[in-house]
C-alpha positions as CSV (number, residue, x, y, z in Angstrom):
1,X,8.3,14.6,-3.3
2,X,4.5,14.4,-3.7
3,X,1.9,14.3,-0.9
4,X,-1.7,13.2,-1.4
5,X,-4.3,13.3,1.4
6,X,-7.8,11.8,1.5
7,X,-10.5,10.3,3.6
8,X,-13.4,7.9,3.4
9,X,-16.2,7.4,5.9
10,X,-14.0,5.4,8.2
11,X,-10.4,5.8,7.0
12,X,-8.1,8.9,6.9
13,X,-5.1,8.4,4.7
14,X,-2.0,10.1,3.2
15,X,0.5,9.0,0.6
16,X,3.9,10.5,-0.1
17,X,6.8,9.4,-2.3
18,X,9.6,10.4,-4.7
19,X,11.3,8.9,-7.7
20,X,14.9,7.9,-7.7
21,X,17.2,10.9,-8.2
22,X,17.5,11.7,-11.9
23,X,14.1,10.4,-12.9
24,X,11.0,12.5,-13.4
25,X,8.5,9.6,-12.9
26,X,8.3,7.0,-10.2
27,X,7.8,3.3,-10.7
28,X,5.9,3.2,-7.3
29,X,2.2,3.8,-7.3
30,X,-0.9,3.7,-5.1
31,X,-4.6,3.6,-5.4
32,X,-7.3,4.2,-2.7
33,X,-10.9,3.3,-3.7
34,X,-13.8,4.3,-1.5
35,X,-16.6,1.6,-1.9
36,X,-19.9,1.2,-0.2
37,X,-18.7,-1.4,2.3
38,X,-14.9,-1.2,2.2
39,X,-11.9,1.1,1.5
40,X,-9.4,-0.5,-0.8
41,X,-5.8,0.5,-0.5
42,X,-3.2,-0.8,-3.0
43,X,0.5,0.0,-3.3
44,X,2.6,-1.3,-6.2
45,X,6.2,-1.1,-7.3
46,X,7.1,-1.6,-10.9
47,X,10.3,-3.6,-11.4
48,X,13.3,-1.4,-11.7
49,X,12.8,2.3,-12.2
50,X,12.2,4.9,-14.9
51,X,9.4,5.0,-17.6
52,X,9.0,1.3,-17.9
53,X,8.5,0.8,-14.2
54,X,6.1,3.7,-14.2
55,X,4.1,2.1,-17.0
56,X,3.8,-1.2,-15.1
57,X,2.6,0.6,-11.9
58,X,0.1,2.7,-13.9
59,X,-1.2,-0.5,-15.7
60,X,-1.8,-2.1,-12.3
61,X,-3.7,0.9,-11.0
62,X,-5.9,0.9,-14.1
63,X,-6.5,-2.9,-13.8
64,X,-7.6,-2.6,-10.2
65,X,-9.8,0.4,-11.2
66,X,-11.7,-1.8,-13.6
67,X,-13.0,-4.2,-10.9
68,X,-12.5,-2.4,-7.6
69,X,-15.2,-4.3,-5.8
70,X,-13.7,-7.8,-6.6
71,X,-12.1,-10.0,-3.9
72,X,-8.4,-9.5,-3.4
73,X,-7.5,-12.8,-5.1
74,X,-9.4,-11.7,-8.2
75,X,-7.8,-8.3,-8.2
76,X,-4.3,-10.0,-8.3
77,X,-5.3,-12.4,-11.0
78,X,-6.8,-9.6,-13.1
79,X,-3.6,-7.6,-12.7
80,X,-1.5,-10.5,-13.5
81,X,-3.2,-10.9,-16.9
82,X,-3.2,-7.1,-17.6
83,X,0.5,-6.7,-16.9
84,X,1.8,-9.5,-19.1
85,X,3.3,-7.1,-21.6
86,X,5.0,-4.9,-18.9
87,X,7.9,-5.4,-16.5
88,X,5.4,-6.5,-13.8
89,X,5.0,-5.2,-10.3
90,X,5.2,-6.3,-6.7
91,X,2.1,-5.3,-4.9
92,X,0.2,-5.3,-1.6
93,X,-3.5,-4.6,-1.3
94,X,-5.6,-4.1,1.9
95,X,-9.3,-4.0,2.2
96,X,-10.7,-2.2,5.3
97,X,-14.4,-2.8,6.0
98,X,-16.6,-0.3,7.8
99,X,-16.5,-2.5,11.0
100,X,-12.7,-2.5,11.1
101,X,-12.2,-6.0,9.6
102,X,-9.3,-5.9,7.3
103,X,-8.1,-8.4,4.7
104,X,-4.7,-8.0,3.1
105,X,-2.6,-9.8,0.5
106,X,0.9,-9.2,-0.9
107,X,3.1,-10.5,-3.7
108,X,6.7,-9.4,-3.5
109,X,8.3,-6.9,-1.2
110,X,5.8,-4.2,-0.6
111,X,5.7,-4.1,3.2
112,X,2.6,-3.5,5.3
113,X,2.2,-3.2,9.0
114,X,-0.6,-2.4,11.5
115,X,0.5,-0.2,14.4
116,X,-1.9,-0.5,17.3
117,X,-3.0,2.7,19.1
118,X,-3.9,1.2,22.4
119,X,-2.3,-1.2,24.9
120,X,-0.6,-3.6,24.4
121,X,0.5,-1.4,21.4
122,X,3.0,-3.2,19.2
123,X,2.5,-3.9,15.5
124,X,1.5,-6.7,13.1
125,X,3.2,-7.3,9.7
126,X,1.8,-8.8,6.6
127,X,3.5,-12.0,5.3
128,X,3.9,-11.6,1.6
129,X,4.5,-14.3,-1.0
130,X,7.5,-14.2,-3.4
131,X,6.7,-13.5,-7.0
132,X,5.9,-10.8,-9.6
133,X,2.4,-9.8,-10.7
134,X,2.4,-10.0,-14.5
135,X,5.1,-12.6,-14.7
136,X,5.3,-15.2,-11.9
137,X,2.4,-15.4,-9.5
138,X,2.5,-17.6,-6.3
139,X,-0.5,-19.2,-4.8
140,X,-2.7,-16.5,-3.3
141,X,-3.9,-16.7,0.3
142,X,-5.3,-13.5,1.8
143,X,-5.0,-13.0,5.6
144,X,-7.2,-11.0,7.9
145,X,-7.0,-8.9,11.1
146,X,-9.2,-6.5,12.9
147,X,-8.6,-2.8,13.3
148,X,-9.7,-0.7,16.3
149,X,-10.4,3.0,16.1
150,X,-7.0,4.8,15.9
151,X,-5.0,1.8,14.6
152,X,-2.7,2.7,11.7
153,X,-2.0,0.8,8.5
154,X,1.4,1.6,6.9
155,X,2.4,0.3,3.5
156,X,5.8,1.0,1.9
157,X,7.8,0.0,-1.1
158,X,11.4,-1.2,-0.9
159,X,12.7,2.3,-1.4
160,X,11.8,2.6,2.3
161,X,14.2,0.9,4.8
162,X,12.8,-1.7,7.1
163,X,12.3,-0.5,10.7
164,X,10.0,2.3,9.7
165,X,7.5,1.3,12.4
166,X,9.6,3.2,14.9
167,X,8.5,6.4,13.2
168,X,4.8,5.7,13.5
169,X,3.2,7.7,16.3
170,X,-0.6,7.1,16.2
171,X,-1.2,10.6,17.7
172,X,0.1,12.3,14.6
173,X,-1.8,12.7,11.4
174,X,-1.3,10.3,8.5
175,X,0.4,12.9,6.4
176,X,2.8,13.8,9.2
177,X,3.6,10.1,9.7
178,X,4.1,9.5,6.0
179,X,6.4,12.4,5.6
180,X,8.4,11.4,8.6
181,X,8.9,7.9,7.3
182,X,9.9,9.1,3.8
183,X,12.4,11.6,5.2
184,X,13.8,9.3,7.9
185,X,13.8,5.9,6.2
186,X,14.0,6.6,2.4
187,X,17.0,4.9,0.9
188,X,17.7,7.7,-1.5
189,X,18.8,5.4,-4.4
190,X,15.4,4.0,-5.4
191,X,11.8,5.0,-6.0
192,X,10.1,5.3,-2.7
193,X,6.4,5.4,-1.6
194,X,4.6,5.2,1.7
195,X,0.9,5.2,2.4
196,X,-0.5,5.6,5.9
197,X,-4.1,5.0,6.8
198,X,-5.9,5.5,10.1
199,X,-9.1,3.6,10.8
200,X,-11.3,6.1,12.6
201,X,-14.2,3.8,13.3
202,X,-17.7,3.5,12.1
203,X,-19.0,6.4,14.1
204,X,-18.0,9.3,11.9
């Protein structure tokens, strides 16, 4: 299991994951980019597992890193071209602005939810489009929502069972929530990765 922790001016985040038992590298990857006006968070899952899946996820990370300030639609289109010679990935990307406005877009089954930290609580889930980045892209239509200080964004690959929202307690740190989700909802027979980000507001 690996754990990475980071922060931007308005987002605290943590990522944790593990490869499928028997493999040394994971086909699940993530990238967090701190920009001048937004924090970009991407989670991708290379098809299958093992070295070829890891290669696809790594290629997606590199492609996003080439144009990190581009609109989400452009990031997916750029990755689609860059991954043509790989297995391809499913991927969700979220862009969180300083004022809490968030845009998110997903292709395939990388889940993402927002867990609200204040009444009426509850959570909001992304609607992803079927397809594979690098092979078969659907039409791309980013959606938006607004985060208030303390709200949590959780993104997870399909190595995490659905229903992980029940493990999200906004009082806990992102790293504690991420570890709890991996331990409590990891399937154990696939690569798994979860990224948790807390919007702390523009006042830090």
